[in-house]
Z-matrix of the N, CA and C atoms (Angstrom, degrees):
N
C 1 1.462
C 2 1.524 1 109.93
N 3 1.299 2 115.85 1 135.92
C 4 1.454 3 120.68 2 173.24
C 5 1.528 4 107.73 3 -89.70
N 6 1.353 5 116.67 4 101.29
C 7 1.449 6 120.09 5 -175.48
C 8 1.503 7 113.19 6 -59.94
N 9 1.326 8 116.70 7 -32.54
C 10 1.459 9 120.14 8 -179.28
C 11 1.523 10 111.88 9 -70.60
N 12 1.337 11 116.62 10 -24.03
C 13 1.464 12 120.63 11 -176.74
C 14 1.524 13 112.66 12 -98.94
N 15 1.335 14 117.41 13 -17.00
C 16 1.463 15 120.08 14 -174.23
C 17 1.524 16 111.84 15 -65.85
N 18 1.334 17 117.53 16 -42.75
C 19 1.467 18 120.12 17 -176.79
C 20 1.526 19 112.22 18 -64.02
N 21 1.352 20 119.57 19 -48.92
C 22 1.469 21 117.73 20 178.04
C 23 1.524 22 113.07 21 -65.71
N 24 1.341 23 117.68 22 -33.49
C 25 1.468 24 119.82 23 177.69
C 26 1.521 25 110.35 24 -66.35
N 27 1.339 26 117.09 25 -39.44
C 28 1.471 27 121.07 26 176.67
C 29 1.525 28 110.15 27 -62.92
N 30 1.318 29 117.07 28 -41.59
C 31 1.462 30 120.89 29 179.16
C 32 1.525 31 110.54 30 -63.36
N 33 1.328 32 117.64 31 -40.02
C 34 1.470 33 120.69 32 178.62
C 35 1.530 34 110.77 33 -66.42
N 36 1.336 35 116.15 34 -38.80
C 37 1.463 36 119.80 35 178.42
C 38 1.528 37 110.15 36 -64.62
N 39 1.306 38 116.43 37 -42.09
C 40 1.470 39 120.72 38 177.99
C 41 1.533 40 110.56 39 -62.33
N 42 1.322 41 116.54 40 -41.09
C 43 1.465 42 120.74 41 178.50
C 44 1.523 43 110.81 42 -62.29
N 45 1.330 44 116.93 43 -39.96
C 46 1.469 45 121.44 44 178.77
C 47 1.529 46 110.52 45 -60.76
N 48 1.324 47 116.55 46 -51.42
C 49 1.461 48 120.65 47 -176.67
C 50 1.529 49 111.00 48 -68.45
N 51 1.315 50 117.01 49 -45.19
C 52 1.461 51 119.92 50 -178.63
C 53 1.525 52 111.75 51 -67.85
N 54 1.321 53 116.91 52 -24.53
C 55 1.459 54 119.41 53 174.91
C 56 1.520 55 111.70 54 -65.67
N 57 1.341 56 116.43 55 -40.53
C 58 1.468 57 120.49 56 176.73
C 59 1.525 58 110.17 57 -66.85
N 60 1.325 59 116.05 58 -44.60
C 61 1.466 60 119.84 59 179.16
C 62 1.527 61 111.64 60 -63.04
N 63 1.317 62 116.52 61 -41.61
C 64 1.458 63 119.94 62 179.53
C 65 1.514 64 112.25 63 -63.93
N 66 1.327 65 115.59 64 -36.16
C 67 1.470 66 119.27 65 179.25
C 68 1.522 67 110.74 66 -63.34
N 69 1.333 68 117.49 67 -45.60
C 70 1.459 69 118.52 68 -177.78
C 71 1.523 70 110.99 69 -74.41
N 72 1.340 71 117.94 70 -29.92
C 73 1.470 72 120.02 71 174.23
C 74 1.525 73 110.85 72 -60.91
N 75 1.327 74 116.12 73 -47.50
C 76 1.463 75 120.74 74 -179.47
C 77 1.527 76 111.25 75 -63.44
N 78 1.322 77 115.84 76 -40.77
C 79 1.458 78 120.62 77 -179.53
C 80 1.531 79 110.58 78 -65.74
N 81 1.328 80 116.02 79 -42.31
C 82 1.469 81 119.28 80 178.79
C 83 1.524 82 111.27 81 -62.94
N 84 1.317 83 116.81 82 -40.94
C 85 1.467 84 120.03 83 179.33
C 86 1.531 85 110.64 84 -64.31
N 87 1.338 86 116.75 85 -43.16
C 88 1.464 87 120.22 86 179.44
C 89 1.521 88 111.21 87 -65.71
N 90 1.338 89 116.92 88 -39.12
C 91 1.465 90 120.80 89 179.79
C 92 1.523 91 110.92 90 -67.50
N 93 1.324 92 117.06 91 -40.10
C 94 1.466 93 120.38 92 176.93
C 95 1.526 94 110.81 93 -61.66
N 96 1.320 95 116.72 94 -43.59
C 97 1.476 96 118.98 95 177.46
C 98 1.523 97 110.53 96 -60.75
N 99 1.314 98 117.29 97 -43.87
C 100 1.466 99 120.68 98 -179.21
C 101 1.526 100 111.02 99 -64.35
N 102 1.321 101 117.28 100 -43.74
C 103 1.461 102 120.77 101 -179.51
C 104 1.526 103 111.78 102 -60.21
N 105 1.307 104 116.61 103 -34.77
C 106 1.465 105 120.03 104 -178.25
C 107 1.524 106 112.91 105 -82.75
N 108 1.322 107 117.04 106 -13.71
C 109 1.464 108 120.74 107 178.36
C 110 1.527 109 112.80 108 -105.32
N 111 1.329 110 117.64 109 -7.02
C 112 1.463 111 120.60 110 -165.85
C 113 1.517 112 114.57 111 -81.70
N 114 1.314 113 118.86 112 -16.68
C 115 1.457 114 118.69 113 -175.63
C 116 1.513 115 110.66 114 72.39
N 117 1.346 116 117.75 115 -141.44
C 118 1.463 117 121.53 116 -179.62
C 119 1.524 118 109.28 117 -68.14
N 120 1.331 119 116.41 118 131.22
C 121 1.462 120 121.43 119 -175.61
C 122 1.521 121 111.49 120 -99.32
N 123 1.322 122 114.88 121 151.24
C 124 1.459 123 122.33 122 173.88
C 125 1.521 124 108.15 123 -141.70
N 126 1.325 125 115.97 124 162.98
C 127 1.454 126 119.93 125 177.24
C 128 1.518 127 112.23 126 -60.88
N 129 1.308 128 117.25 127 -41.16
C 130 1.465 129 119.85 128 -179.13
C 131 1.526 130 111.07 129 -66.28
N 132 1.337 131 117.52 130 -35.50
C 133 1.461 132 119.93 131 177.53
C 134 1.529 133 110.79 132 -66.88
N 135 1.337 134 116.69 133 -40.70
C 136 1.462 135 120.37 134 177.07
C 137 1.520 136 110.34 135 -61.75
N 138 1.347 137 116.95 136 -47.22
C 139 1.468 138 120.47 137 178.91
C 140 1.520 139 110.94 138 -57.40
N 141 1.314 140 116.59 139 -44.68
C 142 1.461 141 120.95 140 -176.95
C 143 1.523 142 111.16 141 -62.90
N 144 1.321 143 116.58 142 -34.60
C 145 1.465 144 119.61 143 179.27
C 146 1.531 145 111.67 144 -79.36
N 147 1.328 146 117.23 145 -43.67
C 148 1.465 147 121.25 146 -170.35
C 149 1.526 148 112.69 147 -78.29
N 150 1.333 149 117.44 148 -41.71
C 151 1.465 150 119.96 149 -169.36
C 152 1.527 151 113.76 150 -60.07
N 153 1.335 152 121.64 151 -41.08
C 154 1.465 153 119.08 152 179.79
C 155 1.528 154 113.16 153 -60.40
N 156 1.328 155 117.45 154 -38.03
C 157 1.462 156 120.03 155 178.05
C 158 1.519 157 110.64 156 -67.09
N 159 1.330 158 116.72 157 -42.75
C 160 1.458 159 120.24 158 177.52
C 161 1.526 160 110.22 159 -61.46
N 162 1.318 161 116.57 160 -43.66
C 163 1.462 162 120.69 161 179.01
C 164 1.525 163 111.34 162 -58.27
N 165 1.323 164 115.91 163 -44.62
C 166 1.464 165 119.86 164 178.62
C 167 1.522 166 110.87 165 -60.25
N 168 1.336 167 117.35 166 -41.53
C 169 1.463 168 120.47 167 -177.96
C 170 1.524 169 112.02 168 -69.56
N 171 1.327 170 116.50 169 -41.90
C 172 1.458 171 119.79 170 -175.79
C 173 1.524 172 112.93 171 -74.92
N 174 1.311 173 116.90 172 -31.15
C 175 1.461 174 120.25 173 -172.71
C 176 1.523 175 113.89 174 -102.59
N 177 1.318 176 117.80 175 -3.06
C 178 1.463 177 120.44 176 179.92
C 179 1.525 178 109.93 177 -63.94
N 180 1.334 179 118.05 178 138.82
C 181 1.462 180 120.30 179 177.57
C 182 1.530 181 110.67 180 -56.27
N 183 1.327 182 115.83 181 131.59
C 184 1.453 183 120.27 182 179.52
C 185 1.510 184 114.82 183 71.21
N 186 1.334 185 116.92 184 19.37
C 187 1.470 186 120.13 185 -177.31
C 188 1.520 187 111.35 186 -61.78
N 189 1.344 188 115.78 187 141.92
C 190 1.463 189 121.67 188 173.47
C 191 1.524 190 112.25 189 -88.39
N 192 1.325 191 117.48 190 -7.96
C 193 1.460 192 121.97 191 -166.82
C 194 1.525 193 110.49 192 -96.50
N 195 1.343 194 116.26 193 131.95
C 196 1.462 195 120.46 194 178.64
C 197 1.527 196 113.12 195 -106.83
N 198 1.327 197 117.10 196 -16.22
C 199 1.456 198 121.62 197 177.43
C 200 1.513 199 109.40 198 -164.08
N 201 1.332 200 116.97 199 152.39
C 202 1.468 201 119.54 200 -177.78
C 203 1.517 202 109.65 201 -163.65
N 204 1.341 203 115.22 202 160.66
C 205 1.456 204 118.23 203 177.11
C 206 1.510 205 112.94 204 168.26
N 207 1.319 206 113.84 205 -163.04
C 208 1.469 207 124.02 206 -175.42
C 209 1.516 208 108.12 207 -131.45
N 210 1.338 209 116.33 208 139.06
C 211 1.459 210 121.33 209 172.21
C 212 1.520 211 108.18 210 -129.05
N 213 1.322 212 115.56 211 125.53
C 214 1.466 213 121.42 212 -176.35
C 215 1.512 214 111.63 213 -82.04
N 216 1.310 215 115.51 214 147.60
C 217 1.459 216 120.56 215 169.02
C 218 1.524 217 109.57 216 -68.68
N 219 1.318 218 115.79 217 150.81
C 220 1.458 219 119.99 218 177.71
C 221 1.522 220 109.62 219 -57.97
N 222 1.335 221 115.44 220 132.61
C 223 1.457 222 120.71 221 177.99
C 224 1.508 223 114.69 222 99.53
N 225 1.342 224 118.50 223 -13.65
C 226 1.466 225 119.34 224 -178.47
C 227 1.525 226 111.09 225 -62.73
N 228 1.316 227 116.78 226 -38.89
C 229 1.469 228 120.96 227 -178.86
C 230 1.525 229 112.41 228 -103.39
N 231 1.309 230 116.61 229 4.25
C 232 1.460 231 119.49 230 -179.22
C 233 1.511 232 109.33 231 148.62
N 234 1.326 233 117.01 232 165.15
C 235 1.462 234 120.78 233 -177.84
C 236 1.525 235 112.22 234 -56.81
N 237 1.337 236 115.98 235 130.03
C 238 1.473 237 123.17 236 174.27
C 239 1.523 238 112.85 237 59.18
N 240 1.312 239 117.00 238 25.32
C 241 1.457 240 119.38 239 -179.39
C 242 1.526 241 109.70 240 -122.08
N 243 1.328 242 116.03 241 135.99
C 244 1.450 243 120.80 242 173.08
C 245 1.523 244 108.00 243 -114.85
N 246 1.343 245 116.25 244 -173.28
C 247 1.467 246 119.27 245 -178.60
C 248 1.522 247 108.89 246 -160.15
N 249 1.342 248 116.21 247 136.67
C 250 1.455 249 121.58 248 176.46
C 251 1.524 250 109.06 249 -119.45
N 252 1.325 251 115.14 250 131.13
C 253 1.470 252 122.08 251 174.81
C 254 1.528 253 106.14 252 -130.49
N 255 1.310 254 116.12 253 88.91
C 256 1.471 255 121.63 254 -171.50
C 257 1.531 256 109.07 255 -136.39
N 258 1.316 257 115.87 256 136.37
C 259 1.460 258 121.86 257 179.68
C 260 1.519 259 109.54 258 -130.39
N 261 1.349 260 116.43 259 156.96
C 262 1.454 261 119.61 260 -180.00
C 263 1.530 262 110.14 261 -144.02
N 264 1.337 263 115.01 262 153.16
C 265 1.455 264 121.35 263 173.03
C 266 1.510 265 114.61 264 76.93
N 267 1.320 266 114.67 265 168.43
C 268 1.466 267 121.24 266 -179.17
C 269 1.520 268 112.35 267 -66.02
N 270 1.341 269 116.73 268 -21.96
C 271 1.469 270 120.46 269 178.41
C 272 1.527 271 112.24 270 -86.60
N 273 1.323 272 117.11 271 2.59
C 274 1.466 273 122.34 272 -178.17
C 275 1.529 274 111.00 273 50.20
N 276 1.323 275 115.12 274 54.27
C 277 1.457 276 121.11 275 178.71
C 278 1.532 277 109.82 276 -72.03
N 279 1.314 278 116.44 277 126.51
C 280 1.479 279 121.34 278 178.50
C 281 1.525 280 108.92 279 -71.79
N 282 1.312 281 116.63 280 132.07
C 283 1.459 282 121.79 281 -178.51
C 284 1.519 283 109.93 282 -94.61
N 285 1.321 284 115.97 283 118.41
C 286 1.471 285 123.31 284 167.96
C 287 1.518 286 113.91 285 49.78
N 288 1.324 287 117.02 286 50.68
C 289 1.468 288 120.04 287 178.70
C 290 1.532 289 111.63 288 -62.76
N 291 1.351 290 117.57 289 -27.39
C 292 1.459 291 120.01 290 -179.04
C 293 1.525 292 112.11 291 -64.60
N 294 1.344 293 116.35 292 -21.11
C 295 1.463 294 118.80 293 178.71
C 296 1.518 295 111.68 294 -62.17
N 297 1.325 296 117.34 295 -24.14
C 298 1.457 297 119.97 296 -178.95
C 299 1.532 298 112.84 297 -70.42
N 300 1.321 299 115.85 298 -12.86
C 301 1.467 300 119.63 299 -179.92
C 302 1.528 301 111.92 300 -105.25
N 303 1.332 302 116.97 301 4.13
C 304 1.458 303 120.74 302 -179.17
C 305 1.515 304 109.52 303 -137.06
N 306 1.324 305 118.16 304 102.30
C 307 1.470 306 120.13 305 -179.41
C 308 1.522 307 112.79 306 -56.14
N 309 1.342 308 117.55 307 -33.12
C 310 1.454 309 120.05 308 -178.59
C 311 1.530 310 111.73 309 -65.14
N 312 1.328 311 117.53 310 -36.24
C 313 1.458 312 120.11 311 -176.02
C 314 1.520 313 112.18 312 -71.25
N 315 1.328 314 117.64 313 -18.59
C 316 1.451 315 119.92 314 -178.84
C 317 1.525 316 112.63 315 -73.97
N 318 1.324 317 117.58 316 -14.13
C 319 1.458 318 119.80 317 -176.55
C 320 1.517 319 111.71 318 -62.40
N 321 1.323 320 117.71 319 -28.48
C 322 1.463 321 119.34 320 -179.28
C 323 1.523 322 111.46 321 -72.71
N 324 1.328 323 117.80 322 -17.81
C 325 1.459 324 120.64 323 174.61
C 326 1.530 325 111.22 324 -89.02
N 327 1.317 326 116.78 325 -51.66
C 328 1.467 327 119.20 326 -174.60
C 329 1.517 328 111.72 327 -68.86
N 330 1.348 329 118.45 328 -16.84
C 331 1.449 330 121.36 329 175.73
C 332 1.509 331 114.10 330 -91.55
N 333 1.334 332 116.88 331 -3.29
C 334 1.460 333 120.47 332 -178.20
C 335 1.523 334 110.58 333 -78.06
N 336 1.332 335 116.34 334 149.26
C 337 1.470 336 121.20 335 -178.98
C 338 1.519 337 111.53 336 -54.09
N 339 1.341 338 116.96 337 -42.97
C 340 1.463 339 120.12 338 -173.91
C 341 1.528 340 112.50 339 -69.66
N 342 1.334 341 117.21 340 -12.57
C 343 1.467 342 120.58 341 174.00
C 344 1.528 343 111.16 342 -101.30
N 345 1.322 344 116.75 343 -52.15
C 346 1.465 345 119.10 344 -169.72
C 347 1.531 346 112.35 345 -71.32
N 348 1.339 347 118.57 346 -31.14
C 349 1.469 348 118.54 347 -178.73
C 350 1.531 349 111.64 348 -68.29
N 351 1.359 350 119.84 349 -51.91
C 352 1.469 351 117.38 350 178.63
C 353 1.525 352 113.55 351 -64.84
N 354 1.332 353 117.91 352 -30.03
C 355 1.465 354 119.71 353 176.11
C 356 1.526 355 110.49 354 -67.13
N 357 1.336 356 116.52 355 -42.72
C 358 1.468 357 120.16 356 -177.77
C 359 1.526 358 112.16 357 -72.24
N 360 1.329 359 116.75 358 -39.24
C 361 1.472 360 119.84 359 -175.42
C 362 1.516 361 113.17 360 -91.36
N 363 1.359 362 116.04 361 -17.34
C 364 1.466 363 122.52 362 -176.10
C 365 1.532 364 110.99 363 62.90
N 366 1.338 365 115.71 364 28.06
C 367 1.451 366 121.65 365 -178.83
C 368 1.531 367 109.75 366 -133.32
N 369 1.337 368 117.80 367 156.73
C 370 1.466 369 119.85 368 176.69
C 371 1.520 370 111.42 369 -63.62
N 372 1.324 371 115.98 370 156.49
C 373 1.465 372 121.35 371 -174.02
C 374 1.527 373 109.13 372 -148.44
N 375 1.333 374 115.54 373 151.48
C 376 1.469 375 121.10 374 172.18
C 377 1.517 376 107.81 375 -122.39
N 378 1.324 377 116.47 376 127.84
C 379 1.456 378 122.90 377 177.67
C 380 1.518 379 109.38 378 -107.79
N 381 1.312 380 116.57 379 133.75
C 382 1.451 381 119.78 380 174.37
C 383 1.511 382 114.18 381 113.30
N 384 1.336 383 114.64 382 -173.46
C 385 1.465 384 126.71 383 10.70
C 386 1.535 385 112.72 384 -72.48
N 387 1.337 386 115.02 385 144.45
C 388 1.453 387 122.17 386 179.99
C 389 1.518 388 108.50 387 -151.64
N 390 1.339 389 116.45 388 162.33
C 391 1.465 390 120.46 389 176.58
C 392 1.522 391 108.11 390 -82.93
N 393 1.315 392 116.52 391 120.06
C 394 1.466 393 122.62 392 -174.95
C 395 1.525 394 109.39 393 -86.00
N 396 1.319 395 116.10 394 89.17
C 397 1.463 396 120.52 395 -178.52
C 398 1.523 397 112.61 396 -77.59
N 399 1.337 398 117.77 397 -15.18
C 400 1.460 399 120.53 398 -178.92
C 401 1.520 400 112.67 399 -83.11
N 402 1.344 401 116.51 400 -28.35
C 403 1.470 402 118.62 401 -173.76
C 404 1.521 403 112.31 402 -127.69
N 405 1.333 404 116.95 403 -76.81
C 406 1.465 405 120.25 404 -166.56
C 407 1.516 406 114.54 405 -88.80
N 408 1.335 407 118.15 406 -19.80
C 409 1.471 408 123.13 407 -171.82
C 410 1.529 409 111.51 408 61.01
N 411 1.304 410 117.83 409 22.13
C 412 1.458 411 123.05 410 178.22
C 413 1.525 412 110.14 411 -116.02
N 414 1.325 413 114.61 412 167.03
C 415 1.458 414 120.86 413 174.94
C 416 1.513 415 107.32 414 -78.08
N 417 1.325 416 117.81 415 118.08
C 418 1.466 417 121.14 416 -171.80
C 419 1.519 418 111.66 417 -136.15
N 420 1.327 419 113.33 418 165.87
C 421 1.457 420 122.34 419 162.54
C 422 1.519 421 106.34 420 -117.22
N 423 1.317 422 116.22 421 134.99
C 424 1.454 423 121.11 422 179.70
C 425 1.525 424 109.15 423 -111.97
N 426 1.324 425 115.56 424 118.15
C 427 1.461 426 122.77 425 177.31
C 428 1.522 427 107.55 426 -95.65
N 429 1.334 428 117.08 427 122.33
C 430 1.462 429 120.09 428 -179.67
C 431 1.526 430 110.67 429 -129.89
N 432 1.333 431 114.37 430 154.93
C 433 1.465 432 120.55 431 -175.29
C 434 1.523 433 107.96 432 -145.51
N 435 1.341 434 118.75 433 130.63
C 436 1.466 435 119.65 434 178.18
C 437 1.520 436 110.92 435 -68.49
N 438 1.329 437 115.13 436 149.30
C 439 1.462 438 121.80 437 172.66
C 440 1.525 439 107.27 438 -124.79
N 441 1.321 440 116.14 439 156.30
C 442 1.464 441 120.21 440 -167.31
C 443 1.530 442 111.69 441 -128.23
N 444 1.320 443 113.61 442 147.90
C 445 1.464 444 121.19 443 167.70
C 446 1.516 445 106.12 444 -125.46
N 447 1.319 446 116.11 445 109.12
C 448 1.452 447 118.99 446 -166.89
C 449 1.516 448 108.24 447 66.37
N 450 1.326 449 116.00 448 -131.99
C 451 1.467 450 120.06 449 179.04
C 452 1.517 451 112.49 450 -95.32
N 453 1.320 452 117.43 451 -3.63
C 454 1.467 453 121.00 452 -176.05
C 455 1.525 454 110.81 453 -91.03
N 456 1.325 455 115.78 454 145.63
C 457 1.470 456 120.51 455 173.22
C 458 1.517 457 107.84 456 -73.89
N 459 1.325 458 116.28 457 115.04
C 460 1.465 459 121.73 458 -176.85
C 461 1.519 460 112.44 459 -86.72
N 462 1.330 461 116.83 460 -13.64
C 463 1.454 462 121.07 461 -178.25
C 464 1.513 463 109.55 462 152.76
N 465 1.328 464 115.00 463 -159.69
C 466 1.468 465 119.74 464 178.86
C 467 1.523 466 109.30 465 -134.58
N 468 1.324 467 115.48 466 151.67
C 469 1.451 468 121.04 467 161.93
C 470 1.519 469 106.74 468 -106.98
N 471 1.316 470 116.42 469 149.33
C 472 1.454 471 118.70 470 -176.62
C 473 1.505 472 112.21 471 -154.47
N 474 1.326 473 114.60 472 161.85
C 475 1.461 474 120.48 473 175.67
C 476 1.518 475 109.59 474 -144.87
N 477 1.327 476 114.76 475 145.74
C 478 1.458 477 122.46 476 178.30
C 479 1.525 478 110.04 477 -102.56
N 480 1.323 479 115.57 478 135.08
C 481 1.454 480 122.77 479 172.23
C 482 1.521 481 106.79 480 -124.39
N 483 1.324 482 118.83 481 124.99
C 484 1.453 483 120.03 482 -178.57
C 485 1.524 484 110.37 483 -72.52
N 486 1.338 485 114.93 484 149.18
C 487 1.462 486 119.97 485 175.41
C 488 1.524 487 110.05 486 -59.99
N 489 1.329 488 116.92 487 -34.53
C 490 1.469 489 120.88 488 179.13
C 491 1.526 490 111.20 489 -63.59
N 492 1.335 491 116.33 490 -40.80
C 493 1.463 492 119.81 491 178.67
C 494 1.526 493 110.99 492 -64.43
N 495 1.330 494 116.63 493 -44.98
C 496 1.461 495 119.33 494 178.28
C 497 1.528 496 111.27 495 -64.81
N 498 1.326 497 116.41 496 -37.39
C 499 1.463 498 119.29 497 178.29
C 500 1.528 499 110.36 498 -61.61
N 501 1.315 500 116.69 499 -44.06
C 502 1.468 501 120.23 500 -179.27
C 503 1.531 502 111.56 501 -60.84
N 504 1.313 503 116.33 502 -37.37
C 505 1.464 504 120.14 503 -178.53
C 506 1.528 505 112.65 504 -83.60
N 507 1.346 506 116.43 505 -37.81
C 508 1.461 507 119.96 506 -171.01
C 509 1.521 508 114.08 507 -92.35
N 510 1.332 509 118.17 508 -27.92
C 511 1.466 510 119.69 509 -174.03
C 512 1.528 511 113.23 510 -59.82
N 513 1.338 512 119.49 511 -44.07
C 514 1.467 513 117.90 512 177.36
C 515 1.529 514 112.85 513 -60.31
N 516 1.326 515 116.72 514 -33.41
C 517 1.465 516 120.18 515 178.57
C 518 1.525 517 110.77 516 -70.09
N 519 1.333 518 116.96 517 -42.06
C 520 1.456 519 120.40 518 179.81
C 521 1.525 520 110.95 519 -64.09
N 522 1.315 521 117.12 520 -38.18
C 523 1.464 522 119.74 521 179.17
C 524 1.521 523 111.55 522 -64.52
N 525 1.328 524 116.72 523 -29.33
C 526 1.468 525 119.85 524 175.52
C 527 1.524 526 111.71 525 -72.44
N 528 1.332 527 116.37 526 -23.98
C 529 1.467 528 120.97 527 -179.93
C 530 1.522 529 110.83 528 -83.71
N 531 1.312 530 117.67 529 -41.26
C 532 1.461 531 120.77 530 179.58
C 533 1.508 532 111.72 531 175.02
N 534 1.342 533 118.42 532 158.52
C 535 1.469 534 121.95 533 -175.71
C 536 1.521 535 113.86 534 -68.29
N 537 1.339 536 117.80 535 -16.50
C 538 1.461 537 120.67 536 176.96
C 539 1.527 538 111.16 537 -124.24
N 540 1.315 539 117.45 538 20.82
C 541 1.461 540 120.88 539 177.76
C 542 1.533 541 109.63 540 -65.58
N 543 1.334 542 116.07 541 146.04
C 544 1.463 543 120.06 542 -175.89
C 545 1.519 544 110.80 543 -148.03
N 546 1.314 545 114.57 544 150.19
C 547 1.459 546 122.90 545 170.99
C 548 1.514 547 106.71 546 -107.46
N 549 1.343 548 116.77 547 124.56
C 550 1.459 549 120.26 548 -175.11
C 551 1.520 550 110.46 549 -125.00
N 552 1.325 551 114.93 550 156.87
C 553 1.464 552 121.86 551 178.81
C 554 1.516 553 110.24 552 -80.19
N 555 1.337 554 115.06 553 174.04
C 556 1.467 555 120.05 554 178.34
C 557 1.520 556 111.29 555 -61.47
N 558 1.326 557 117.34 556 -26.50
C 559 1.456 558 121.59 557 178.36
C 560 1.507 559 113.99 558 -87.41
N 561 1.341 560 117.27 559 5.60
C 562 1.456 561 120.90 560 178.34
C 563 1.511 562 114.88 561 81.58
N 564 1.318 563 117.31 562 14.71
C 565 1.466 564 120.20 563 178.64
C 566 1.529 565 110.21 564 -93.73
N 567 1.311 566 113.73 565 142.26
C 568 1.451 567 120.54 566 -177.61
C 569 1.518 568 111.04 567 -66.74
N 570 1.318 569 116.03 568 131.37
C 571 1.457 570 121.69 569 168.78
C 572 1.518 571 108.76 570 -96.72
N 573 1.313 572 116.33 571 -52.68
C 574 1.467 573 122.95 572 175.72
C 575 1.520 574 107.16 573 -145.73
N 576 1.340 575 117.08 574 141.53
C 577 1.461 576 121.20 575 177.21
C 578 1.520 577 109.33 576 -140.62
N 579 1.319 578 115.97 577 141.49
C 580 1.465 579 120.95 578 179.00
C 581 1.522 580 111.86 579 -73.91
N 582 1.339 581 117.90 580 -20.71
C 583 1.466 582 121.41 581 -177.41
C 584 1.527 583 110.19 582 -80.41
N 585 1.330 584 118.85 583 133.07
C 586 1.471 585 120.79 584 -176.50
C 587 1.518 586 114.00 585 -70.00
N 588 1.334 587 118.85 586 -17.17
C 589 1.462 588 121.03 587 -178.60
C 590 1.523 589 112.71 588 -89.72
N 591 1.332 590 117.96 589 3.10
C 592 1.463 591 121.88 590 179.40
C 593 1.523 592 109.05 591 -116.62
N 594 1.318 593 116.51 592 124.68
C 595 1.466 594 121.99 593 -178.40
C 596 1.521 595 110.56 594 -106.59
N 597 1.319 596 115.79 595 159.93
C 598 1.465 597 121.16 596 174.63
C 599 1.519 598 109.51 597 -56.56
N 600 1.326 599 115.50 598 132.50
C 601 1.452 600 120.99 599 -179.34
C 602 1.509 601 114.71 600 96.02
N 603 1.342 602 118.17 601 -16.85
C 604 1.466 603 120.59 602 177.37
C 605 1.527 604 110.05 603 -64.68
N 606 1.326 605 116.50 604 144.38
C 607 1.460 606 121.57 605 174.95
C 608 1.526 607 108.70 606 -84.75
N 609 1.327 608 116.75 607 122.18
C 610 1.459 609 121.38 608 -177.73
C 611 1.525 610 109.76 609 -136.26
N 612 1.310 611 115.22 610 167.19
C 613 1.455 612 121.93 611 174.71
C 614 1.511 613 108.77 612 -141.58
N 615 1.321 614 117.66 613 177.70
C 616 1.461 615 119.44 614 179.69
C 617 1.526 616 110.98 615 -72.30
N 618 1.334 617 116.03 616 140.14
C 619 1.455 618 119.97 617 171.38
C 620 1.531 619 108.79 618 -64.24
N 621 1.326 620 115.87 619 159.76
C 622 1.464 621 119.90 620 -177.27
C 623 1.525 622 110.73 621 -55.16
N 624 1.325 623 115.21 622 124.44
C 625 1.453 624 121.07 623 178.13
C 626 1.513 625 115.38 624 81.54
N 627 1.342 626 117.92 625 -1.50
C 628 1.466 627 120.67 626 -177.02
C 629 1.525 628 110.38 627 -80.62
N 630 1.313 629 115.74 628 142.90
C 631 1.459 630 121.27 629 179.14
C 632 1.525 631 110.63 630 -74.19
N 633 1.341 632 115.47 631 147.97
C 634 1.464 633 122.88 632 174.11
C 635 1.521 634 107.59 633 -124.60
N 636 1.332 635 116.54 634 120.16
C 637 1.461 636 121.88 635 -172.50
C 638 1.524 637 110.04 636 -118.96
N 639 1.339 638 119.27 637 125.13
C 640 1.471 639 120.18 638 176.36
C 641 1.529 640 110.97 639 -61.23
N 642 1.340 641 114.56 640 137.70
C 643 1.468 642 121.42 641 176.59
C 644 1.518 643 107.37 642 -127.87
N 645 1.316 644 117.17 643 111.35
C 646 1.452 645 119.87 644 -176.22
C 647 1.519 646 111.34 645 67.18
N 648 1.334 647 115.98 646 -158.49
C 649 1.466 648 120.84 647 -176.31
C 650 1.526 649 113.12 648 -78.34
N 651 1.343 650 116.57 649 -30.66
C 652 1.459 651 118.90 650 -164.43
C 653 1.518 652 115.37 651 -125.87
N 654 1.305 653 118.97 652 -9.78
C 655 1.450 654 121.16 653 -172.36
C 656 1.522 655 111.67 654 -109.22
N 657 1.335 656 115.23 655 163.35
C 658 1.456 657 122.35 656 176.41
C 659 1.523 658 108.97 657 -134.68
N 660 1.305 659 116.15 658 136.82
C 661 1.455 660 122.81 659 173.09
C 662 1.517 661 108.45 660 -94.62
N 663 1.328 662 117.20 661 120.14
C 664 1.456 663 122.35 662 174.12
C 665 1.526 664 107.71 663 -98.22
N 666 1.329 665 116.28 664 124.43
C 667 1.462 666 119.23 665 179.03
C 668 1.513 667 111.28 666 -64.24
N 669 1.327 668 116.94 667 -29.16
C 670 1.451 669 122.06 668 175.07
C 671 1.526 670 107.32 669 -152.35
N 672 1.322 671 117.38 670 129.99
C 673 1.450 672 121.70 671 -173.88
C 674 1.521 673 111.19 672 -101.52
N 675 1.327 674 115.71 673 148.36
C 676 1.451 675 123.44 674 171.88
C 677 1.516 676 108.16 675 -125.38
N 678 1.323 677 117.49 676 135.60
C 679 1.460 678 120.87 677 179.99
C 680 1.516 679 109.18 678 -69.77
N 681 1.316 680 115.89 679 129.66
C 682 1.476 681 120.79 680 -177.21
C 683 1.518 682 110.71 681 -72.20
């Protein structure tokens, strides 16, 4: 490990993660303000509000985001009805718009960790890394944040970042910290690791005597990783 380089590399890694968290925090705050000022809601009104922000995130030069959107809690637009406004990729492909016409199909969203945890806890959450079979079919982390109408959770805003994208940005920083440095999720799963024998999703812990440093709300930097 280059001790002189580890501290600035750690700071850059923290800036990367906190930048993603800050983006979704700001978006959640803006969405909550809009929900409380909007009066009667409709799907078209939600699309009109959400899509420009998603477009900015997906098309921004050097964007980390591969998909983003809003999912309403059941009842926001009417009894037993939910709503999804989610887009992905540079072509802004709409994800599963037909689900908005079938209450039964929405169960696969509202039962997902990235929806039910922030709704239940009323706090932001990161899910993954996991294979996103609903949207991208890639290994992703999904950052989600509850939004409110009055005191009720009206739904979530969220964004997907692929593990590959984070690896491209974080791996050079981890290599400056140490040959087995790793960024891990709250569940101890590898997000990115400098060691070639550790893959994204592997369960790891700190090597004996290795420092563990919080990065953002949900991640930990291990100065040296050991496979669990």
